[in-house]
LUMFI-800029 format. One record per atom (N, C-alpha, C, O, CB): residue in three letters; atom name; x, y, z. Coordinates in Angstrom, 2 decimals, decimal comma. Glycine has a CB too. Example, Ala and Ser with C-alpha at 12.3 -4.5 7.8 and 13.67 -1.06 7.14 Angstrom:
% residues 2
ALA | N | 13,19 | -5,69 | 7,80
ALA | CA | 12,30 | -4,50 | 7,80
ALA | C | 13,20 | -3,30 | 7,80
ALA | O | 14,24 | -3,32 | 8,46
ALA | CB | 11,31 | -4,47 | 9,05
SER | N | 12,85 | -2,25 | 7,08
SER | CA | 13,67 | -1,06 | 7,14
SER | C | 12,90 | 0,03 | 7,87
SER | O | 13,41 | 1,14 | 8,04
SER | CB | 14,08 | -0,60 | 5,72
***
This chain:
% residues 80
MET | N | -7,94 | 35,63 | 9,12
MET | CA | -8,10 | 36,15 | 7,76
MET | C | -6,47 | 36,26 | 7,62
MET | O | -5,84 | 36,96 | 8,41
MET | CB | -9,11 | 37,68 | 7,56
GLU | N | -5,86 | 35,58 | 6,63
GLU | CA | -4,25 | 35,52 | 6,55
GLU | C | -3,85 | 37,29 | 6,24
GLU | O | -4,53 | 38,29 | 6,00
GLU | CB | -3,65 | 34,27 | 5,01
GLN | N | -2,48 | 37,02 | 6,40
GLN | CA | -1,82 | 38,38 | 6,04
GLN | C | -0,48 | 38,08 | 5,49
GLN | O | 0,20 | 37,07 | 5,64
GLN | CB | -1,68 | 39,39 | 7,31
THR | N | -0,22 | 39,21 | 4,79
THR | CA | 0,92 | 38,97 | 3,77
THR | C | 1,75 | 40,48 | 3,74
THR | O | 1,23 | 41,58 | 3,89
THR | CB | 0,20 | 38,50 | 2,09
SER | N | 2,85 | 40,27 | 3,55
SER | CA | 3,48 | 41,94 | 3,22
SER | C | 4,65 | 41,96 | 2,15
SER | O | 5,10 | 41,02 | 1,48
SER | CB | 4,25 | 42,71 | 4,73
TYR | N | 4,99 | 43,24 | 2,17
TYR | CA | 6,17 | 43,36 | 1,09
TYR | C | 7,16 | 44,19 | 1,77
TYR | O | 6,76 | 45,15 | 2,44
TYR | CB | 5,73 | 44,07 | -0,40
ALA | N | 8,18 | 43,98 | 1,68
ALA | CA | 9,28 | 45,54 | 2,23
ALA | C | 10,40 | 45,74 | 1,39
ALA | O | 11,31 | 44,97 | 1,08
ALA | CB | 10,14 | 45,41 | 3,88
PHE | N | 10,19 | 46,80 | 1,08
PHE | CA | 11,20 | 47,89 | 0,43
PHE | C | 12,79 | 47,54 | 1,01
PHE | O | 13,68 | 47,25 | 0,21
PHE | CB | 10,69 | 49,65 | 0,97
GLY | N | 12,99 | 47,59 | 2,26
GLY | CA | 14,29 | 47,30 | 2,42
GLY | C | 14,60 | 48,16 | 3,70
GLY | O | 13,60 | 48,81 | 4,00
GLY | CB | 15,15 | 47,61 | 1,12
ASP | N | 15,59 | 48,37 | 4,50
ASP | CA | 16,03 | 49,07 | 5,47
ASP | C | 16,06 | 50,61 | 5,19
ASP | O | 16,01 | 51,41 | 6,13
ASP | CB | 17,24 | 48,55 | 5,79
ASP | N | 16,16 | 51,06 | 3,76
ASP | CA | 16,59 | 52,47 | 3,88
ASP | C | 15,12 | 53,16 | 3,19
ASP | O | 15,09 | 54,18 | 2,51
ASP | CB | 18,26 | 52,83 | 2,93
TRP | N | 14,01 | 52,35 | 3,54
TRP | CA | 12,57 | 52,96 | 2,92
TRP | C | 11,92 | 52,95 | 4,42
TRP | O | 12,12 | 52,27 | 5,42
TRP | CB | 11,57 | 51,84 | 1,52
MET | N | 10,81 | 54,31 | 4,00
MET | CA | 10,11 | 54,68 | 4,80
MET | C | 8,42 | 54,84 | 4,05
MET | O | 8,17 | 55,75 | 3,26
MET | CB | 10,86 | 55,89 | 5,35
LEU | N | 7,44 | 53,85 | 4,47
LEU | CA | 6,25 | 53,76 | 3,76
LEU | C | 5,06 | 54,60 | 4,62
LEU | O | 4,84 | 54,59 | 5,83
LEU | CB | 5,91 | 52,17 | 3,54
GLU | N | 4,40 | 55,31 | 3,54
GLU | CA | 3,47 | 55,86 | 4,25
GLU | C | 1,99 | 55,13 | 4,41
GLU | O | 1,82 | 54,18 | 3,65
GLU | CB | 3,39 | 57,10 | 3,70
GLU | N | 1,16 | 55,38 | 5,08
GLU | CA | -0,26 | 54,77 | 5,30
GLU | C | -0,78 | 55,07 | 3,55
GLU | O | -0,92 | 56,15 | 2,98
GLU | CB | -1,37 | 55,77 | 6,80
HIS | N | -0,98 | 53,65 | 2,99
HIS | CA | -1,61 | 53,64 | 2,00
HIS | C | -3,14 | 53,22 | 1,91
HIS | O | -3,65 | 52,54 | 2,80
HIS | CB | -0,89 | 53,01 | 1,33
LEU | N | -3,98 | 53,75 | 0,61
LEU | CA | -5,15 | 53,81 | 0,44
LEU | C | -5,56 | 52,69 | -0,35
LEU | O | -4,71 | 52,22 | -1,11
LEU | CB | -5,46 | 54,96 | 0,01
VAL | N | -6,86 | 52,12 | -0,30
VAL | CA | -7,38 | 51,24 | -0,93
VAL | C | -8,26 | 51,64 | -1,62
VAL | O | -9,14 | 52,39 | -1,22
VAL | CB | -7,70 | 50,42 | -0,34
VAL | N | -8,16 | 51,08 | -3,10
VAL | CA | -8,93 | 51,76 | -4,36
VAL | C | -9,96 | 50,26 | -4,65
VAL | O | -9,65 | 49,07 | -4,65
VAL | CB | -7,61 | 52,33 | -5,99
ALA | N | -11,17 | 50,92 | -4,86
ALA | CA | -12,02 | 49,61 | -5,69
ALA | C | -11,42 | 49,28 | -6,82
ALA | O | -10,56 | 50,04 | -7,28
ALA | CB | -13,55 | 49,89 | -6,17
GLY | N | -11,80 | 48,02 | -7,50
GLY | CA | -11,65 | 48,04 | -8,58
GLY | C | -12,83 | 48,06 | -9,39
GLY | O | -13,73 | 48,89 | -9,28
GLY | CB | -10,92 | 47,21 | -8,77
GLN | N | -12,81 | 47,12 | -10,19
GLN | CA | -14,39 | 46,98 | -11,61
GLN | C | -15,31 | 46,88 | -10,56
GLN | O | -16,30 | 47,57 | -10,78
GLN | CB | -14,62 | 45,22 | -13,01
ASP | N | -15,35 | 46,31 | -9,56
ASP | CA | -16,74 | 46,03 | -9,00
ASP | C | -16,51 | 46,35 | -7,67
ASP | O | -16,08 | 45,60 | -6,79
ASP | CB | -17,33 | 44,53 | -9,18
ALA | N | -16,84 | 47,58 | -7,58
ALA | CA | -16,70 | 48,82 | -6,65
ALA | C | -16,86 | 48,30 | -4,74
ALA | O | -16,49 | 48,95 | -3,77
ALA | CB | -18,18 | 50,04 | -7,22
ARG | N | -17,70 | 46,56 | -4,80
ARG | CA | -17,84 | 46,19 | -3,63
ARG | C | -16,67 | 45,49 | -3,06
ARG | O | -16,52 | 45,48 | -1,84
ARG | CB | -18,90 | 45,52 | -3,58
LYS | N | -15,58 | 44,73 | -4,09
LYS | CA | -14,46 | 45,00 | -3,58
LYS | C | -13,45 | 45,41 | -3,77
LYS | O | -13,20 | 45,52 | -4,97
LYS | CB | -14,22 | 44,50 | -3,30
ALA | N | -12,53 | 45,78 | -2,99
ALA | CA | -11,35 | 46,12 | -2,83
ALA | C | -10,40 | 45,57 | -3,80
ALA | O | -10,62 | 44,41 | -4,15
ALA | CB | -11,07 | 45,86 | -1,66
LYS | N | -9,39 | 46,15 | -4,29
LYS | CA | -8,37 | 45,58 | -5,58
LYS | C | -7,25 | 46,06 | -5,47
LYS | O | -6,25 | 45,46 | -5,85
LYS | CB | -8,71 | 45,90 | -7,02
TRP | N | -7,25 | 47,66 | -4,74
TRP | CA | -5,68 | 47,92 | -4,91
TRP | C | -5,38 | 48,73 | -3,94
TRP | O | -6,27 | 49,45 | -3,48
TRP | CB | -5,18 | 48,54 | -6,23
ALA | N | -3,95 | 48,78 | -3,37
ALA | CA | -3,79 | 49,67 | -2,54
ALA | C | -2,48 | 50,79 | -3,29
ALA | O | -1,57 | 50,49 | -4,06
ALA | CB | -3,48 | 48,88 | -1,09
VAL | N | -2,82 | 52,01 | -2,72
VAL | CA | -2,27 | 52,92 | -3,51
VAL | C | -1,44 | 53,61 | -2,23
VAL | O | -1,93 | 53,74 | -1,11
VAL | CB | -3,41 | 53,87 | -4,43
GLY | N | -0,13 | 54,01 | -2,58
GLY | CA | 0,72 | 55,19 | -1,51
GLY | C | 2,25 | 55,10 | -1,78
GLY | O | 3,04 | 54,31 | -2,30
GLY | CB | 0,51 | 54,82 | 0,33
THR | N | 2,26 | 56,08 | -1,27
THR | CA | 3,84 | 56,53 | -1,10
THR | C | 5,02 | 56,04 | -0,25
THR | O | 4,94 | 55,70 | 0,93
THR | CB | 3,83 | 57,71 | -0,72
ALA | N | 6,18 | 56,07 | -1,04
ALA | CA | 7,15 | 55,41 | 0,28
ALA | C | 8,49 | 56,22 | -0,13
ALA | O | 8,82 | 56,62 | -1,25
ALA | CB | 7,45 | 53,33 | 0,28
LEU | N | 9,04 | 56,33 | 0,91
LEU | CA | 10,34 | 57,68 | 0,53
LEU | C | 11,74 | 56,23 | 0,78
LEU | O | 11,95 | 55,34 | 1,60
LEU | CB | 10,45 | 59,73 | 2,37
ASP | N | 12,29 | 56,69 | -0,31
ASP | CA | 13,60 | 56,05 | -0,57
ASP | C | 14,66 | 57,06 | 0,24
ASP | O | 15,18 | 58,07 | -0,25
ASP | CB | 13,92 | 55,92 | -2,32
CYS | N | 14,83 | 56,60 | 1,47
CYS | CA | 15,94 | 57,72 | 2,35
CYS | C | 17,45 | 57,80 | 1,83
CYS | O | 18,22 | 58,74 | 2,00
CYS | CB | 16,14 | 57,21 | 4,07
ARG | N | 17,79 | 56,26 | 0,96
ARG | CA | 19,32 | 56,54 | 0,49
ARG | C | 19,52 | 57,67 | -0,64
ARG | O | 20,36 | 58,57 | -0,72
ARG | CB | 19,95 | 55,13 | -0,14
ARG | N | 18,17 | 57,21 | -1,69
ARG | CA | 18,03 | 58,17 | -2,72
ARG | C | 17,79 | 59,50 | -2,59
ARG | O | 18,20 | 60,38 | -3,35
ARG | CB | 17,22 | 57,83 | -3,39
ARG | N | 16,69 | 59,71 | -0,98
ARG | CA | 16,10 | 60,93 | -1,01
ARG | C | 14,98 | 61,23 | -2,26
ARG | O | 14,94 | 62,26 | -2,94
ARG | CB | 17,26 | 61,87 | -1,03
ALA | N | 14,18 | 60,19 | -2,37
ALA | CA | 13,28 | 60,57 | -3,50
ALA | C | 12,19 | 59,69 | -3,09
ALA | O | 12,35 | 58,63 | -2,49
ALA | CB | 13,85 | 60,32 | -5,07
THR | N | 10,61 | 60,40 | -3,60
THR | CA | 9,56 | 59,57 | -3,07
THR | C | 9,22 | 58,59 | -4,62
THR | O | 9,55 | 58,87 | -5,77
THR | CB | 8,10 | 60,68 | -2,36
VAL | N | 8,37 | 57,24 | -4,03
VAL | CA | 7,96 | 56,52 | -4,81
VAL | C | 6,79 | 56,02 | -4,84
VAL | O | 6,70 | 54,92 | -4,30
VAL | CB | 8,57 | 55,86 | -4,87
VAL | N | 5,51 | 56,60 | -5,43
VAL | CA | 4,49 | 56,20 | -5,56
VAL | C | 4,39 | 54,78 | -6,09
VAL | O | 4,88 | 54,45 | -7,17
VAL | CB | 3,95 | 57,04 | -6,16
ALA | N | 3,54 | 53,74 | -5,05
ALA | CA | 3,30 | 52,38 | -5,39
ALA | C | 1,98 | 51,77 | -5,88
ALA | O | 1,19 | 52,49 | -5,28
ALA | CB | 3,60 | 51,76 | -4,37
VAL | N | 1,39 | 51,09 | -6,43
VAL | CA | 0,16 | 50,45 | -6,54
VAL | C | 0,61 | 48,98 | -6,44
VAL | O | 1,45 | 48,46 | -7,17
VAL | CB | -0,65 | 50,83 | -7,88
TYR | N | -0,23 | 48,26 | -5,19
TYR | CA | -0,36 | 47,16 | -4,87
TYR | C | -1,60 | 46,49 | -5,65
TYR | O | -2,46 | 47,27 | -6,06
TYR | CB | -0,37 | 47,18 | -3,52
ASP | N | -1,80 | 44,86 | -5,93
ASP | CA | -2,68 | 44,00 | -6,11
ASP | C | -3,11 | 43,63 | -4,81
ASP | O | -2,21 | 43,01 | -4,25
ASP | CB | -2,25 | 43,00 | -6,89
LEU | N | -4,10 | 43,75 | -4,12
LEU | CA | -4,73 | 43,27 | -2,70
LEU | C | -4,40 | 41,91 | -2,65
LEU | O | -3,87 | 41,42 | -1,65
LEU | CB | -6,36 | 43,45 | -2,51
ASP | N | -4,73 | 41,17 | -3,79
ASP | CA | -4,78 | 39,64 | -3,75
ASP | C | -3,22 | 39,20 | -3,77
ASP | O | -2,89 | 38,05 | -3,49
ASP | CB | -5,68 | 38,98 | -5,12
ASP | N | -2,32 | 40,18 | -4,12
ASP | CA | -0,62 | 39,49 | -3,85
ASP | C | 0,20 | 40,34 | -3,61
ASP | O | 1,26 | 40,45 | -4,22
ASP | CB | 0,13 | 38,74 | -5,02
ILE | N | -0,22 | 41,18 | -2,56
ILE | CA | 1,04 | 41,91 | -1,85
ILE | C | 2,37 | 41,53 | -1,70
ILE | O | 3,25 | 42,39 | -1,73
ILE | CB | 0,81 | 42,08 | -0,67
ALA | N | 2,69 | 40,12 | -1,51
ALA | CA | 3,73 | 39,83 | -1,40
ALA | C | 4,73 | 39,93 | -2,57
ALA | O | 5,93 | 39,88 | -2,30
ALA | CB | 3,58 | 38,83 | -0,95
SER | N | 4,33 | 40,07 | -3,84
SER | CA | 4,51 | 40,05 | -4,93
SER | C | 5,57 | 41,27 | -5,06
SER | O | 6,54 | 41,24 | -5,81
SER | CB | 3,27 | 40,04 | -5,61
GLY | N | 5,18 | 42,49 | -4,09
GLY | CA | 5,32 | 43,71 | -4,29
GLY | C | 4,36 | 44,60 | -5,41
GLY | O | 3,45 | 44,18 | -6,12
GLY | CB | 6,60 | 43,72 | -4,56
PRO | N | 4,91 | 45,95 | -5,29
PRO | CA | 4,09 | 46,87 | -6,65
PRO | C | 4,06 | 46,17 | -7,93
PRO | O | 4,82 | 45,36 | -8,45
PRO | CB | 4,89 | 48,37 | -7,09
VAL | N | 2,62 | 46,86 | -8,38
VAL | CA | 2,39 | 45,91 | -9,93
VAL | C | 3,04 | 47,24 | -10,64
VAL | O | 3,54 | 46,90 | -11,71
VAL | CB | 0,32 | 45,34 | -10,61
ALA | N | 3,20 | 48,69 | -10,40
ALA | CA | 3,42 | 49,57 | -10,83
ALA | C | 4,24 | 50,54 | -9,83
ALA | O | 4,31 | 50,57 | -8,61
ALA | CB | 2,33 | 49,89 | -11,31
SER | N | 4,71 | 51,17 | -10,65
SER | CA | 5,15 | 52,33 | -9,39
SER | C | 5,96 | 53,70 | -10,44
SER | O | 6,26 | 53,65 | -11,63
SER | CB | 6,68 | 51,39 | -7,89
ALA | N | 6,09 | 54,66 | -9,59
ALA | CA | 6,42 | 56,27 | -10,37
ALA | C | 7,28 | 56,65 | -9,33
ALA | O | 6,85 | 56,83 | -8,19
ALA | CB | 5,00 | 57,57 | -10,63
ARG | N | 8,85 | 56,83 | -9,74
ARG | CA | 9,80 | 57,25 | -8,86
ARG | C | 10,02 | 58,74 | -9,06
ARG | O | 10,66 | 59,12 | -10,04
ARG | CB | 11,02 | 56,47 | -9,01
LEU | N | 9,54 | 59,57 | -8,20
LEU | CA | 9,82 | 60,96 | -8,55
LEU | C | 11,33 | 61,73 | -8,14
LEU | O | 11,66 | 61,40 | -7,00
LEU | CB | 8,67 | 61,71 | -7,87
PRO | N | 12,13 | 62,49 | -8,66
PRO | CA | 13,47 | 63,09 | -8,72
PRO | C | 13,35 | 63,83 | -7,35
PRO | O | 14,04 | 64,85 | -7,41
PRO | CB | 13,78 | 64,09 | -10,12
TYR | N | 12,86 | 63,73 | -6,39
TYR | CA | 12,51 | 64,34 | -5,15
TYR | C | 11,91 | 64,10 | -4,14
TYR | O | 10,93 | 63,50 | -4,59
TYR | CB | 12,12 | 65,05 | -5,24
ALA | N | 11,78 | 64,15 | -3,04
ALA | CA | 11,16 | 63,66 | -1,93
ALA | C | 9,79 | 64,33 | -1,26
ALA | O | 9,82 | 65,28 | -0,48
ALA | CB | 12,17 | 63,65 | -1,01
LEU | N | 8,91 | 63,85 | -1,60
LEU | CA | 7,73 | 64,67 | -1,31
LEU | C | 7,56 | 64,91 | 0,65
LEU | O | 8,13 | 64,14 | 1,43
LEU | CB | 6,24 | 63,69 | -2,11
PRO | N | 6,82 | 65,92 | 1,04
PRO | CA | 6,74 | 65,87 | 2,13
PRO | C | 5,96 | 64,73 | 2,70
PRO | O | 4,96 | 64,35 | 2,09
PRO | CB | 6,42 | 66,94 | 2,41
LEU | N | 6,43 | 64,01 | 4,15
LEU | CA | 5,44 | 63,27 | 4,29
LEU | C | 4,30 | 63,42 | 4,59
LEU | O | 4,13 | 64,59 | 4,93
LEU | CB | 5,65 | 62,69 | 4,78
GLY | N | 3,24 | 62,72 | 4,67
GLY | CA | 1,76 | 63,07 | 4,61
GLY | C | 0,71 | 63,21 | 3,36
GLY | O | -0,40 | 63,75 | 3,34
GLY | CB | 1,73 | 64,23 | 5,17
LEU | N | 1,18 | 62,80 | 2,69
LEU | CA | 0,45 | 63,02 | 0,88
LEU | C | -0,48 | 61,60 | 1,01
LEU | O | -0,20 | 60,40 | 1,12
LEU | CB | 2,02 | 62,89 | -0,95
HIS | N | -2,00 | 62,55 | 0,92
HIS | CA | -2,85 | 61,61 | 0,84
HIS | C | -3,99 | 61,86 | -0,16
HIS | O | -4,41 | 62,99 | -0,40
HIS | CB | -3,27 | 61,38 | 2,09
GLY | N | -4,45 | 60,77 | -0,71
GLY | CA | -5,51 | 61,46 | -1,94
GLY | C | -7,01 | 60,66 | -1,70
GLY | O | -7,16 | 59,70 | -0,93
GLY | CB | -4,82 | 61,07 | -3,87
THR | N | -7,78 | 61,10 | -2,31
THR | CA | -9,06 | 60,31 | -2,70
THR | C | -9,31 | 59,95 | -4,19
THR | O | -9,15 | 60,78 | -5,08
THR | CB | -10,27 | 61,13 | -2,26
PHE | N | -9,72 | 58,66 | -4,44
PHE | CA | -9,68 | 58,15 | -5,63
PHE | C | -11,42 | 57,54 | -5,70
PHE | O | -11,87 | 56,56 | -5,10
PHE | CB | -8,30 | 56,97 | -5,76
LEU | N | -12,14 | 58,48 | -6,61
LEU | CA | -13,56 | 58,48 | -6,71
LEU | C | -13,83 | 57,74 | -8,42
LEU | O | -13,18 | 57,97 | -9,44
LEU | CB | -14,18 | 60,26 | -6,46
ALA | N | -14,94 | 56,88 | -8,22
ALA | CA | -14,96 | 56,37 | -9,71
ALA | C | -15,63 | 57,24 | -10,45
ALA | O | -16,42 | 57,97 | -9,85
ALA | CB | -15,58 | 55,03 | -9,94
GLN | N | -15,50 | 57,35 | -11,79
GLN | CA | -15,57 | 58,18 | -12,70
GLN | C | -17,09 | 57,95 | -13,21
GLN | O | -17,47 | 56,81 | -13,48
GLN | CB | -14,43 | 57,98 | -13,67
THR | N | -17,92 | 59,01 | -13,34
THR | CA | -19,30 | 59,12 | -13,66
THR | C | -19,60 | 59,66 | -14,90
THR | O | -18,77 | 60,50 | -15,27
THR | CB | -19,95 | 59,84 | -12,74
SER | N | -20,26 | 59,50 | -15,46
SER | CA | -20,72 | 59,47 | -16,73
SER | C | -21,39 | 61,09 | -17,10
SER | O | -21,88 | 61,32 | -18,21
SER | CB | -21,82 | 58,19 | -16,79
***
């Protein structure tokens, strides 16, 4: 199995990311998680394409503050 990675830098602390299925629920497509920017004292929520982790996040949202470490979530398929 090939392993790839992406590094934010020395001033960052990443938390465990969650794997989220894409359109085909049998194949994982995304990883979503938080990272703490220690220098700016802010949390970033980042989304990675599992097929290209090394390119870094495909989307991110920077909060104007730091969240407590340990934020987790659950992602469920939308039902009609």
